C-alpha positions as a Markdown table, in Angstrom:
| # | Residue | x | y | z |
|---|---|---|---|---|
| 1 | Met | -0.1 | 0.0 | 0.0 |
| 2 | Ser | 1.4 | 3.2 | -1.0 |
| 3 | Ser | 1.8 | 6.4 | 1.4 |
| 4 | Asn | -0.9 | 8.2 | -0.5 |
| 5 | Asp | -3.5 | 5.1 | -0.5 |
| 6 | Phe | -3.0 | 5.3 | 3.5 |
| 7 | Tyr | -3.6 | 8.8 | 3.5 |
| 8 | Lys | -7.1 | 8.6 | 1.6 |
| 9 | Ile | -8.4 | 5.8 | 3.9 |
| 10 | Thr | -7.3 | 7.6 | 6.9 |
| 11 | Leu | -9.3 | 10.9 | 5.7 |
| 12 | Asn | -12.2 | 8.6 | 5.1 |
| 13 | Asp | -12.1 | 6.9 | 8.3 |
| 14 | Met | -11.9 | 10.8 | 10.1 |
| 15 | Asp | -14.8 | 11.7 | 8.0 |
| 16 | Asn | -16.9 | 8.9 | 9.2 |
| 17 | Arg | -16.2 | 9.6 | 12.9 |
| 18 | Leu | -17.0 | 13.2 | 12.6 |
| 19 | Leu | -20.2 | 12.2 | 10.8 |
| 20 | Ile | -21.2 | 10.2 | 13.5 |
| 21 | Leu | -20.2 | 12.5 | 16.5 |
| 22 | Ile | -22.1 | 15.4 | 14.5 |
| 23 | Leu | -25.3 | 13.0 | 14.6 |
| 24 | Phe | -24.9 | 12.0 | 18.4 |
| 25 | Phe | -24.8 | 15.4 | 19.5 |
| 26 | Ser | -27.7 | 16.4 | 17.2 |
| 27 | Leu | -29.8 | 13.8 | 18.8 |
| 28 | Tyr | -28.5 | 14.5 | 22.3 |
| 29 | Glu | -29.2 | 18.5 | 21.9 |
| 30 | Ser | -32.8 | 17.7 | 20.6 |
| 31 | Val | -33.7 | 15.1 | 23.6 |
| 32 | Val | -32.3 | 17.7 | 26.1 |
| 33 | Ala | -34.6 | 20.7 | 24.3 |
| 34 | Ser | -37.3 | 18.8 | 24.4 |
| 35 | Asn | -36.8 | 17.5 | 28.2 |
| 36 | Gly | -37.1 | 14.2 | 27.2 |
| 37 | Arg | -40.5 | 14.2 | 25.3 |
| 38 | Ser | -39.5 | 12.3 | 22.6 |
| 39 | Ala | -39.7 | 9.3 | 24.7 |
| 40 | Leu | -43.2 | 10.2 | 26.3 |
| 41 | Thr | -46.4 | 8.4 | 25.4 |
| 42 | Trp | -49.9 | 8.9 | 26.8 |
| 43 | Lys | -49.0 | 6.1 | 29.3 |
| 44 | Asn | -46.4 | 7.9 | 31.0 |
| 45 | Tyr | -47.5 | 11.7 | 30.0 |
| 46 | Lys | -46.1 | 14.2 | 32.2 |
| 47 | Pro | -47.9 | 17.6 | 32.0 |
| 48 | Glu | -45.2 | 19.6 | 33.6 |
| 49 | Gln | -43.1 | 19.0 | 30.3 |
| 50 | Tyr | -45.9 | 20.4 | 28.2 |
| 51 | Asn | -45.7 | 24.1 | 29.3 |
| 52 | Lys | -47.6 | 26.7 | 27.4 |
| 53 | Ala | -44.6 | 27.9 | 25.5 |
| 54 | Tyr | -44.1 | 24.3 | 24.2 |
| 55 | Leu | -47.7 | 24.0 | 23.5 |
| 56 | Lys | -47.5 | 26.7 | 21.4 |
| 57 | Gln | -44.8 | 25.2 | 19.1 |
| 58 | Ile | -46.6 | 21.8 | 18.5 |
| 59 | Leu | -50.2 | 22.9 | 18.1 |
| 60 | Thr | -52.1 | 25.0 | 15.5 |
| 61 | Pro | -53.3 | 28.2 | 16.6 |
| 62 | Val | -56.9 | 26.6 | 16.6 |
| 63 | Gln | -55.8 | 23.6 | 18.6 |
| 64 | Tyr | -54.3 | 25.9 | 21.3 |
| 65 | Gln | -57.2 | 28.3 | 21.4 |
| 66 | Val | -59.7 | 25.3 | 21.9 |
| 67 | Thr | -57.5 | 23.3 | 24.2 |
| 68 | Gln | -55.8 | 25.8 | 26.1 |
| 69 | Glu | -58.1 | 28.8 | 26.1 |
| 70 | Asn | -61.5 | 27.1 | 26.1 |
| 71 | Gly | -62.1 | 28.3 | 22.7 |
| 72 | Thr | -64.7 | 26.5 | 20.0 |
| 73 | Glu | -64.1 | 26.1 | 16.7 |
| 74 | Leu | -66.3 | 26.4 | 13.7 |
| 75 | Pro | -69.2 | 23.7 | 13.0 |
| 76 | Phe | -68.8 | 21.8 | 10.0 |
| 77 | Glu | -65.5 | 23.4 | 9.0 |
| 78 | Asn | -63.5 | 21.0 | 10.9 |
| 79 | Ala | -61.6 | 17.5 | 10.3 |
| 80 | Tyr | -63.7 | 15.0 | 12.2 |
| 81 | His | -67.6 | 15.9 | 12.4 |
| 82 | Asp | -68.3 | 13.8 | 9.2 |
| 83 | Ile | -65.7 | 11.2 | 9.5 |
| 84 | Lys | -67.0 | 7.6 | 9.5 |
| 85 | Glu | -64.0 | 5.2 | 9.3 |
| 86 | Asp | -63.5 | 3.0 | 12.2 |
| 87 | Gly | -61.1 | 4.3 | 14.9 |
| 88 | Ile | -60.4 | 6.1 | 18.4 |
| 89 | Phe | -60.3 | 9.5 | 19.1 |
| 90 | Val | -57.3 | 10.8 | 21.2 |
| 91 | Asp | -56.1 | 14.0 | 23.0 |
| 92 | Ile | -54.3 | 16.0 | 20.7 |
| 93 | Val | -51.8 | 17.1 | 23.3 |
| 94 | Ser | -51.5 | 13.8 | 25.4 |
| 95 | Gly | -52.6 | 11.1 | 23.1 |
| 96 | Glu | -54.8 | 9.7 | 25.7 |
| 97 | Pro | -58.0 | 7.7 | 24.4 |
| 98 | Leu | -61.3 | 9.6 | 24.7 |
| 99 | Phe | -63.9 | 8.4 | 22.4 |
| 100 | Ser | -64.4 | 5.5 | 20.0 |
| 101 | Ser | -66.1 | 5.9 | 16.4 |
| 102 | Arg | -68.5 | 3.1 | 17.6 |
| 103 | Asp | -70.1 | 5.6 | 19.8 |
| 104 | Lys | -70.3 | 8.4 | 17.3 |
| 105 | Phe | -73.3 | 9.6 | 15.8 |
| 106 | Asp | -74.4 | 12.7 | 13.5 |
| 107 | Ser | -76.0 | 15.2 | 15.4 |
| 108 | Lys | -76.5 | 17.3 | 12.8 |
| 109 | Thr | -74.6 | 20.1 | 14.5 |
| 110 | Gly | -71.3 | 20.3 | 12.7 |
| 111 | Trp | -69.2 | 19.0 | 15.3 |
| 112 | Pro | -68.3 | 15.4 | 16.3 |
| 113 | Ser | -70.6 | 13.8 | 18.7 |
| 114 | Phe | -70.6 | 10.8 | 20.8 |
| 115 | Thr | -73.0 | 9.2 | 23.3 |
| 116 | Lys | -70.1 | 8.0 | 25.5 |
| 117 | Ala | -66.5 | 8.4 | 26.3 |
| 118 | Ile | -64.3 | 5.4 | 25.6 |
| 119 | Ser | -64.5 | 4.7 | 29.4 |
| 120 | Asn | -65.8 | 6.1 | 32.1 |
| 121 | Glu | -62.4 | 7.2 | 33.7 |
| 122 | Ala | -61.6 | 8.9 | 30.2 |
| 123 | Val | -62.7 | 12.3 | 30.9 |
| 124 | Val | -63.5 | 15.0 | 33.5 |
| 125 | Ile | -66.7 | 16.9 | 33.5 |
| 126 | His | -67.8 | 19.8 | 35.7 |
| 127 | Lys | -70.5 | 22.9 | 35.3 |
| 128 | Asp | -69.3 | 25.9 | 33.1 |
| 129 | Phe | -70.8 | 29.2 | 33.8 |
| 130 | Lys | -69.2 | 31.1 | 31.3 |
| 131 | Leu | -72.3 | 31.7 | 29.2 |
| 132 | Ile | -75.8 | 32.8 | 30.3 |
| 133 | Phe | -77.0 | 29.3 | 31.2 |
| 134 | Pro | -75.0 | 26.9 | 32.7 |
| 135 | Arg | -73.3 | 24.0 | 30.8 |
| 136 | Thr | -71.3 | 20.6 | 31.3 |
| 137 | Glu | -67.8 | 21.1 | 30.3 |
| 138 | Val | -65.5 | 18.2 | 29.3 |
| 139 | Arg | -62.0 | 18.2 | 29.6 |
| 140 | Ser | -59.3 | 15.3 | 29.3 |
| 141 | Lys | -58.2 | 13.6 | 32.5 |
| 142 | Leu | -54.3 | 13.6 | 31.6 |
| 143 | Ala | -53.6 | 16.8 | 29.7 |
| 144 | Asn | -56.7 | 18.8 | 31.0 |
| 145 | Ser | -57.3 | 19.6 | 27.5 |
| 146 | His | -60.8 | 21.4 | 27.0 |
| 147 | Leu | -62.5 | 19.1 | 24.6 |
| 148 | Gly | -66.4 | 20.4 | 24.6 |
| 149 | His | -69.4 | 20.1 | 26.6 |
| 150 | Val | -71.8 | 17.2 | 27.1 |
| 151 | Phe | -75.6 | 17.8 | 26.8 |
| 152 | Asp | -78.6 | 15.6 | 27.6 |
| 153 | Asp | -80.3 | 15.5 | 24.0 |
| 154 | Gly | -78.5 | 12.5 | 22.5 |
| 155 | Pro | -80.3 | 9.3 | 21.3 |
| 156 | Leu | -81.8 | 6.7 | 23.5 |
| 157 | Pro | -81.1 | 4.9 | 26.2 |
| 158 | Asp | -78.6 | 7.5 | 27.8 |
| 159 | Lys | -79.5 | 10.5 | 26.0 |
| 160 | Lys | -76.0 | 12.0 | 26.1 |
| 161 | Arg | -74.3 | 14.2 | 23.7 |
| 162 | Tyr | -70.8 | 14.7 | 23.7 |
| 163 | Cys | -70.2 | 17.7 | 21.5 |
| 164 | Met | -66.4 | 17.9 | 21.0 |
| 165 | Asn | -64.1 | 20.0 | 19.0 |
| 166 | Ser | -62.1 | 18.2 | 16.4 |
| 167 | Ala | -59.0 | 20.5 | 17.1 |
| 168 | Ala | -58.8 | 18.6 | 20.4 |
| 169 | Leu | -58.7 | 15.5 | 18.9 |
| 170 | Lys | -56.7 | 13.1 | 16.9 |
| 171 | Phe | -57.9 | 10.3 | 15.1 |
| 172 | Ile | -56.3 | 6.8 | 15.2 |
| 173 | Pro | -57.9 | 4.6 | 12.3 |
| 174 | Lys | -58.5 | 1.1 | 13.3 |
| 175 | Lys | -55.6 | -0.3 | 11.0 |
| 176 | Asp | -53.0 | 1.7 | 12.9 |
| 177 | Leu | -54.1 | 1.3 | 16.4 |
| 178 | Ala | -51.5 | -1.3 | 17.3 |
| 179 | Lys | -48.5 | 0.4 | 15.7 |
| 180 | Asn | -49.5 | 3.7 | 17.5 |
| 181 | Gly | -49.3 | 2.0 | 21.0 |
| 182 | Tyr | -53.0 | 1.5 | 21.1 |
| 183 | Gly | -53.3 | -2.3 | 20.5 |
| 184 | Glu | -55.6 | -3.0 | 23.1 |
| 185 | Tyr | -58.7 | -0.9 | 21.7 |
| 186 | Ile | -58.6 | -3.3 | 18.6 |
| 187 | Ser | -61.1 | -5.6 | 20.6 |
| 188 | Leu | -63.7 | -2.6 | 20.3 |
| 189 | Phe | -64.0 | -3.2 | 16.5 |
| 190 | Thr | -64.0 | -7.1 | 16.5 |
| 191 | Pro | -67.5 | -8.6 | 16.6 |
| 192 | Ser | -68.7 | -10.5 | 19.7 |
| 193 | Ile | -69.3 | -14.3 | 18.8 |
| 194 | Arg | -71.3 | -14.8 | 22.1 |
| 195 | Pro | -74.9 | -14.6 | 21.6 |
| 196 | Glu | -76.8 | -11.7 | 23.2 |
| 197 | Ile | -80.1 | -13.3 | 24.4 |
| 198 | Lys | -82.9 | -10.6 | 24.7 |
| 199 | Thr | -86.6 | -10.8 | 25.6 |
| 200 | Ala | -89.6 | -9.3 | 23.6 |
| 201 | Ile | -93.4 | -9.8 | 25.3 |
| 202 | Leu | -96.2 | -9.5 | 22.9 |
| 203 | Ala | -99.6 | -10.0 | 22.9 |
| 204 | Gly | -101.8 | -10.3 | 19.5 |
| 205 | Gly | -104.6 | -12.7 | 20.2 |
| 206 | Cys | -104.6 | -16.4 | 21.2 |
| 207 | Phe | -101.1 | -17.3 | 22.2 |
| 208 | Trp | -101.3 | -20.7 | 20.5 |
| 209 | Gly | -100.7 | -19.3 | 17.1 |
| 210 | Met | -98.3 | -16.6 | 18.1 |
| 211 | Glu | -95.9 | -19.2 | 19.6 |
| 212 | Phe | -96.4 | -21.4 | 16.5 |
| 213 | Tyr | -95.1 | -18.8 | 14.0 |
| 214 | Phe | -92.4 | -17.2 | 16.3 |
| 215 | Lys | -91.1 | -20.8 | 17.0 |
| 216 | Lys | -90.4 | -20.8 | 13.2 |
| 217 | Leu | -88.4 | -17.6 | 13.2 |
| 218 | Lys | -84.7 | -17.5 | 13.2 |
| 219 | Gly | -82.7 | -16.2 | 16.1 |
| 220 | Val | -85.5 | -17.2 | 18.2 |
| 221 | Val | -84.0 | -19.3 | 20.6 |
| 222 | Asn | -87.1 | -20.0 | 23.3 |
| 223 | Thr | -90.9 | -19.1 | 23.6 |
| 224 | Gln | -93.0 | -19.2 | 26.3 |
| 225 | Val | -96.9 | -18.6 | 26.4 |
| 226 | Gly | -98.6 | -16.8 | 29.7 |
| 227 | Asn | -100.7 | -13.9 | 30.6 |
| 228 | Thr | -99.6 | -10.2 | 31.7 |
| 229 | Gly | -100.9 | -6.6 | 31.9 |
| 230 | Gly | -103.5 | -7.2 | 34.6 |
| 231 | Leu | -103.9 | -6.9 | 38.3 |
| 232 | Ile | -104.2 | -10.5 | 39.6 |
| 233 | Ala | -101.3 | -12.6 | 40.4 |
| 234 | His | -101.0 | -16.1 | 38.8 |
| 235 | Pro | -104.2 | -16.2 | 36.9 |
| 236 | Thr | -105.6 | -19.2 | 35.6 |
| 237 | Tyr | -107.0 | -20.0 | 32.2 |
| 238 | Glu | -110.3 | -20.2 | 33.8 |
| 239 | Gln | -110.0 | -16.5 | 35.0 |
| 240 | Ile | -108.4 | -15.4 | 31.9 |
| 241 | Lys | -111.2 | -16.4 | 29.6 |
| 242 | Lys | -113.8 | -14.7 | 31.1 |
| 243 | Gly | -112.2 | -11.6 | 30.1 |
| 244 | Asn | -112.1 | -9.6 | 33.5 |
| 245 | Thr | -108.8 | -9.8 | 34.7 |
| 246 | Gly | -107.2 | -7.0 | 32.9 |
| 247 | His | -104.4 | -9.5 | 31.4 |
| 248 | Ala | -103.8 | -10.1 | 28.1 |
| 249 | Glu | -102.7 | -13.7 | 26.4 |
| 250 | Ala | -99.1 | -13.1 | 25.6 |
| 251 | Leu | -96.0 | -14.5 | 24.4 |
| 252 | Lys | -92.5 | -14.4 | 25.7 |
| 253 | Val | -89.9 | -14.6 | 22.8 |
| 254 | Glu | -86.2 | -15.0 | 23.8 |
| 255 | Tyr | -84.0 | -14.0 | 20.8 |
| 256 | Asp | -80.5 | -14.1 | 20.0 |
| 257 | Asn | -80.0 | -10.4 | 19.2 |
| 258 | Thr | -76.8 | -11.0 | 16.8 |
| 259 | Gln | -79.3 | -12.9 | 14.3 |
| 260 | Ile | -82.3 | -10.9 | 14.8 |
| 261 | Thr | -83.1 | -7.5 | 16.3 |
| 262 | Tyr | -86.0 | -5.8 | 18.2 |
| 263 | Pro | -87.2 | -4.0 | 15.3 |
| 264 | Glu | -87.4 | -7.4 | 13.0 |
| 265 | Ile | -89.6 | -9.0 | 15.8 |
| 266 | Leu | -91.8 | -6.4 | 15.7 |
| 267 | Glu | -92.2 | -6.2 | 12.3 |
| 268 | Tyr | -93.0 | -9.9 | 12.0 |
| 269 | Phe | -95.3 | -9.3 | 15.0 |
| 270 | Phe | -97.2 | -7.2 | 12.7 |
| 271 | Lys | -97.5 | -9.5 | 9.9 |
| 272 | Ile | -98.7 | -12.7 | 11.7 |
| 273 | His | -101.8 | -11.0 | 13.4 |
| 274 | Asp | -104.4 | -8.2 | 12.6 |
| 275 | Pro | -103.4 | -5.2 | 14.6 |
| 276 | Thr | -106.8 | -3.3 | 13.7 |
| 277 | Thr | -109.4 | -5.1 | 15.8 |
| 278 | Leu | -109.8 | -3.9 | 19.2 |
| 279 | Asn | -109.9 | -6.8 | 21.7 |
| 280 | Lys | -110.3 | -9.2 | 18.9 |
| 281 | Gln | -108.3 | -11.4 | 16.8 |
| 282 | Gly | -110.0 | -14.0 | 14.4 |
| 283 | Asn | -113.0 | -15.6 | 16.1 |
| 284 | Asp | -111.4 | -14.6 | 19.6 |
| 285 | Val | -113.4 | -11.5 | 21.2 |
| 286 | Gly | -112.4 | -10.0 | 24.4 |
| 287 | Asn | -109.5 | -7.8 | 25.8 |
| 288 | Gln | -107.6 | -10.5 | 26.5 |
| 289 | Tyr | -107.2 | -10.9 | 23.0 |
| 290 | Arg | -105.8 | -7.4 | 22.4 |
| 291 | Ser | -102.7 | -6.5 | 20.5 |
| 292 | Ser | -100.3 | -4.9 | 22.7 |
| 293 | Ile | -96.2 | -4.4 | 22.7 |
| 294 | Phe | -95.0 | -4.7 | 26.2 |
| 295 | Val | -91.8 | -2.8 | 26.3 |
| 296 | Asn | -88.9 | -2.8 | 28.8 |
| 297 | Asn | -87.3 | 0.7 | 28.3 |
| 298 | Asp | -87.8 | 3.9 | 26.4 |
| 299 | Gln | -85.5 | 2.7 | 23.6 |
| 300 | Glu | -88.1 | -0.3 | 22.9 |
| 301 | Gln | -90.9 | 2.2 | 23.2 |
| 302 | Glu | -89.4 | 4.2 | 20.8 |
| 303 | Thr | -89.0 | 1.7 | 18.5 |
| 304 | Ala | -92.2 | 0.2 | 18.8 |
| 305 | Lys | -93.9 | 3.7 | 17.9 |
| 306 | Glu | -91.2 | 3.7 | 14.5 |
| 307 | Ile | -92.3 | 0.0 | 13.3 |
| 308 | Ile | -96.0 | 1.0 | 14.1 |
| 309 | Lys | -95.5 | 4.3 | 12.0 |
| 310 | Lys | -93.7 | 2.3 | 9.3 |
| 311 | Val | -96.8 | -0.5 | 9.1 |
| 312 | Glu | -99.2 | 2.6 | 9.0 |
| 313 | Asp | -97.4 | 4.5 | 6.4 |
| 314 | Arg | -97.1 | 1.3 | 4.0 |
| 315 | Lys | -100.6 | 0.7 | 4.5 |
| 316 | Phe | -100.4 | -3.0 | 5.0 |
| 317 | Tyr | -103.6 | -2.5 | 6.7 |
| 318 | Lys | -107.1 | -0.8 | 5.9 |
| 319 | Gly | -108.0 | 0.1 | 9.2 |
| 320 | Lys | -106.4 | 2.1 | 12.1 |
| 321 | Ile | -103.7 | 0.2 | 13.9 |
| 322 | Val | -104.8 | -0.2 | 17.4 |
| 323 | Thr | -101.9 | -2.0 | 18.9 |
| 324 | Glu | -101.1 | -0.4 | 22.4 |
| 325 | Ile | -97.6 | 0.2 | 23.8 |
| 326 | Val | -97.1 | -0.6 | 27.7 |
| 327 | Arg | -94.3 | -1.2 | 30.1 |
| 328 | Gln | -93.6 | -4.8 | 31.0 |
| 329 | Gly | -95.2 | -5.9 | 34.2 |
| 330 | Lys | -94.9 | -9.6 | 35.7 |
| 331 | Phe | -95.4 | -12.2 | 33.0 |
| 332 | Tyr | -97.3 | -15.3 | 34.4 |
| 333 | Lys | -96.4 | -18.4 | 32.7 |
| 334 | Ala | -99.5 | -20.2 | 31.4 |
| 335 | Glu | -100.4 | -23.9 | 32.7 |
| 336 | Asp | -98.2 | -26.4 | 30.8 |
| 337 | Tyr | -100.9 | -27.8 | 28.2 |
| 338 | His | -100.7 | -24.5 | 26.6 |
| 339 | Gln | -97.0 | -24.5 | 26.1 |
| 340 | Asp | -96.0 | -25.5 | 22.3 |
| 341 | Tyr | -100.0 | -26.4 | 22.1 |
| 342 | Leu | -100.1 | -26.5 | 18.2 |
| 343 | Asp | -97.0 | -28.7 | 18.3 |
| 344 | Lys | -99.1 | -31.2 | 20.2 |
| 345 | Phe | -102.4 | -30.8 | 18.6 |
| 346 | Pro | -101.5 | -29.6 | 15.0 |
| 347 | Asp | -105.2 | -29.4 | 13.9 |
| 348 | Gly | -106.0 | -27.2 | 16.9 |
| 349 | Tyr | -107.5 | -23.9 | 16.5 |
| 350 | Asn | -105.5 | -21.0 | 15.0 |
| 351 | Cys | -106.1 | -17.8 | 13.5 |
| 352 | His | -102.8 | -16.7 | 12.8 |
| 353 | Tyr | -101.0 | -16.5 | 9.5 |
| 354 | Gln | -98.7 | -14.3 | 7.7 |
| 355 | Arg | -100.5 | -11.7 | 6.1 |
| 356 | Tyr | -97.8 | -9.8 | 4.0 |
């Protein structure tokens, strides 16, 4: 090797070492300047390291005004009011998870709205008296960012509307949850395979025929005929058929909500009986043969009203629908010989059939 070649190699080695030193000191200076912020995630967030001066550097003017000065962005002119992709919404400052797209709905207000937070501990709420009337402000727990307000005019069952500012949020798509450190939230978007058994109680004439048809419906896992809606405890069939107990012959339907929904149960109910005949179904006459939907909560009540309106609007029946919507009371199982009656006696009386 000549002296010139050795000199060139030595210079190249020195250049490489100098480059490494420059990169090292640049990285060190960056970490020191940020006071270690580059290593922070929402799980080890330290608010004292995010002072106002630093927040002004990392946030846009609108983000800073909303989160730090309790501002409100313009409706409809923001990032997330109309987003429909699966994912979660996190705090723009700390990254702490706040809301899931599964709980987002269109409130027609122009701001992203949710029925609930991603967990009970995710947000902090308190009264806000900045306007003439008091409001309930919503802030993030870790960063104490102003997010928006919660109102009691949302959808059933809880009637909550978390009206948030897009500027206070960052959206993490479902596909990016794991790589961004939010892998534990992927399960929110994975359908459950465990059946969810729910119950509907309906009255539409003789309970034999009601049961006969509902047993055929996919998703129905169990049926039981009985009586409900009256004042007498444990009524017998001899009492019921006199028509003075206040009870209706009814059917308890247990169904798998992953296969069939409550609205679909009600739609089928209107197909197999005549809801326009008051206290009558076929040859059976008396208030025990009335058409009734026994609801368990406000949401079921609203659903029942919607289905009745739907049936009326489509004019499946010429007469006015007289089906009553009442709250569920005690359901009394009928005598065993009434259970699965038309399976035992296929030629037994039945005034039910699918009308449309």
